[in-house]
N, C-alpha and C positions, 0 to 999 in steps of 0.2 A: 273246714271249708268244704262246701259241696263241690263235686267234680266239675259241674258246669261252670261254677263261679271261678274255680281255679283255671279252667280252660280259657275263659275270657281274660283272666288276669295275665296268663302267659302270652296271649295275643297282644294285650296292651303293652306289655314290657318288651315285645319284639323277640320273645324267646321261641326256640324251635318247639313246636307242639307235636307230640307223638302220643302213642297209647299210654305211655308212662313218662310224662315230662319230669325232668330232674328239677324238682322244686319242693319246698316243704314249708309249711307254716309252723313256726316254732312258738310254743307257749301262747297260742291264740293270737299271735301277732304282736305281743308286747303290751305294755301298759301305757305307752305314750299316745299322743293325739292321732297318730298315723299308723294304723295297723300294718305291720311289716310282713314281708315274705323273704325267704331264703331261696336263691335260685342260681342256676348257671346262666351265662350269657354267651351268645354267639360272638365270635371274634375275641373272646377273652378266655382261652383255655387255661386250665390249672388255677382257676380263681373261682371264688364264690361271692355273690353279692347279697347284701341285706338291704332292702329298700322298701319304702312305703308302698303298699299295694295299689293305692290310687294315685297315679302320677298326674291326674288331671288338675289337682289342686296346686300344682307347682308350675311356675312360669318364670320369665326373665326377672320379674320383680319379687318373686317368692321362690328362691332357689334352695337346693340341697347342698349344704357343706359336706365335705368328704372326709371320711376316716379310712385310711389305708392301714391294714393290719397284718402283722406277721405272727405266726403261731409258736407256742412253746414246743420244745424238743425238736425244732426244725421240721415239725410235721407238715406234710403237704396236704393238709385239710384242717379247717377250723373247728373240728369236732368238739374240742375241749372248751371252746369259747363261744359257741353259737348262741347260748342264752344271753350272754353279755352283749354280743354284737347285735343280736336281733333287737334287744331292748333299746340300744342306742339308736338304731335305725327307726324305731317306732316314734322317736322324738324328733323326726325330721332330718335324718342324715342318710346319705348314701355311703354304705360301708362296703369296701372292697377288700376282701380277705384273701390272703395267699392260700392256694390249694383247692383241691376238688371238694365238691359239695358232700357233706356227711348225711347220708340218707338213713343211717341208723345211729344209735347211741353207743355203739360198740367202740372199744379202744382202737385208735388208728394204728394200722400196721402197713407200712408202705414206704416209698422213697422219701428222701428228705427234700425240703423246699430249698429255694435259692434266693439269695438277697435281691437279685435282679427282678424277682416277681413283684416286689413293691414298686419298682420303677415302671414295670409294665402296667400296673394298676393306674398310676398317675398318668401315663401316656394315654391309656384308654379313656379315662375321665375327660381329659382335654379333647380328645378326638370326638367322643360322643356329644359333648356339649356344642361342638362346632358343626356337627353333621345334621343338616335339615331332615335327613331320613331317619334319624335316631329318635326313639321315644324319649330320650333325655335331652333333646335339642334345647339349648338355652334354659335348662332346668338345673344345671349343676353349678355350684358356686366354686369354680376352680381356684379362685383367689383365696379361698378359705379352706385349706386342706391340712389335715393333721396326719402325720405318720406315727404309728405306734406299734408296739409288739411286746409279747411276753417271753421272758427267758431267752431262748435262741432268737425269737422274733424281735426282742429288744436289741440284741446284738446286730441283727440285720438292719434295724432302724438306724442305729448309730453308724453302721457301715454306709448308709445312704443319706446321712444327715446334711451333707453339703448341697443337696439338690435345691436350687433357688426357688422352686415352686412350693416348697414346704413352708407353711405358716407357723406351725407349732408342733411340738413333739411330746409323746408320752412314752416313758420307758418303764415297763411293768416287770417286777420280779427279775431284774436283770441289771447288768453293769459290765463294763469292760474288765477283762482279766488283767492283773498285774503279771509281770514276768515271774514273780514268785509263786503264783498259783495257777499259771497257765496250764499246767498238767491236769488240772481238774476239769478242763473243758471236754465236752464230748466231741469226738471226731466229726468233722463236717461243719462245725460251727464257724461262722466268720470270726476272725480274731484280730480286729484292728488294735493298734497300740493305743495307749492312753492319749497320745498326741492327737488322735482323731477328734477328741473333744473340742479342740480349738476350731474345728470346721463347723461346729454348731452355730447357726446364725439366727435362731428363733428362741422364744421362751420354751422351757423344757420342764416337765414334771416327772420325777421318779416316784412310782407307786409300788411300794415294797411290802412284804409280809412280815416285817419286824425282824428281830434278831434271830428268829427261828428260820428265816428264809435263807437258803443256801447262797442266794445272790445278794444278801444284805450288805456284806462288807464291800463287794465290788461296786454296788450301786451307790452306797454312801460315799465311797472314795471318789467316784465320778462326780457326785454332787459337790463335794468339798473342793474339787479342782476347778469347777466352772465359775469363773468370775467375770466373764465378758458378755453374758446374756442373762436375763432374768431366769432364775432356777429355784425350784422348791423340791423337797423330798417329803413324801407323806408315807406313814407306816401304819399298818393294821396287823396285829399279832396273830396271823393265821398260817404263817409259813409260806413256802415257795409256791404252793398250788393256788393261792388266792381264793377267791369266791366265785370265779367265773362260771362254774358248773351249777351253782345254786340257782334257785328260781330267779329269773330275770337278771342273772349275773351277780346277785347278792350285794353285799356291802360295797364292793369295789366299784359297782356301777354308779354309786352316788357321787363321789368326787370326780370320776372320769367324765360323767355327763356334765357336771357343773363346770369343769375345766373346758370342755368343748363348747358349751353354751357361752361361756365368758370369752374365750379366745377366738372362736369362729363366728359367733353370732352377736358379740358385743353386749351380752346380757349383764347388766349392772347388778341385778339381783343374784345371779349365779356367781359373780365375782366375790360376793360376801362370804362364800364358802371358804375363801382363802385369805382375804385381806381384812385388816382391822384387828384391833386387840381382842375383839369378841367374835372372831370368825366362826362360821357355821361348822366347819369340820371339827373343831375342838369341842364343840357341844355334843358331838356324836361319840358314844362310849368307845374307847379303845384306840382312837386315832391320835397320832402325833404329827406335827408339821414343823419343818425347818425351811428357812428361806435364805437366799443369799442377799447381799446388799442392794442388788439391782431389782429385786422382786418388789413390786409396788402393788 
């Protein structure tokens, strides 16, 4: 993107414009209908947004559903997931990721994130949608909000699962620890007990990396315990790291986007990825799908 265009984009988004504004166009903006940008926002420290570059096409009748994201390794930056998150934003979503904007592709080294940052993202989305001075005024679909996260970010998501503003959940390469394996957790991770699962009040999808995924046993144990809300567990045999860093987020982006389109946009075509005897996910090589009795 040319500097002059980026400068105008920053103004449109209400970002602080300086000689070197903290924003970045990832993978040419993604493959969706709305080229995205990754940027910081005033009033939302320690967070990164991914959002369509042209907000003028959104209004009170054509709004942006929200994905709130927590990172793996409790990283306070979405450096490992920016291809994945940017791709989702390019399909018409506002993505609010925990942590500082990654301006390079280097491995993150810094302080750990906090579970509360996901709640800060939700609070911010509600405030921006209600503020006539905000570039997001009446453009955010706050009633259709997903909270999700990978590994430690998945634990943070489960820590926050009772928030009534949440419409749906995605737990990626993660699951709550049992007492028997709690010593495997990294220091600083949130450690809710398995009883926390009873606080889930929305549909939930576990997206795991197969039996090679270190979180497989924890995630599948969670899934088998959930009997009060619709739940499914999908697996793709790539291990704990998933495909987030691949071009446009790789294979994991396909079911994640379908789940969001179905649950947050009511897209009946996207629902076919998961429902029916001949569902789309099982036509894709390598994937498996399990559902509980409430999953329709």
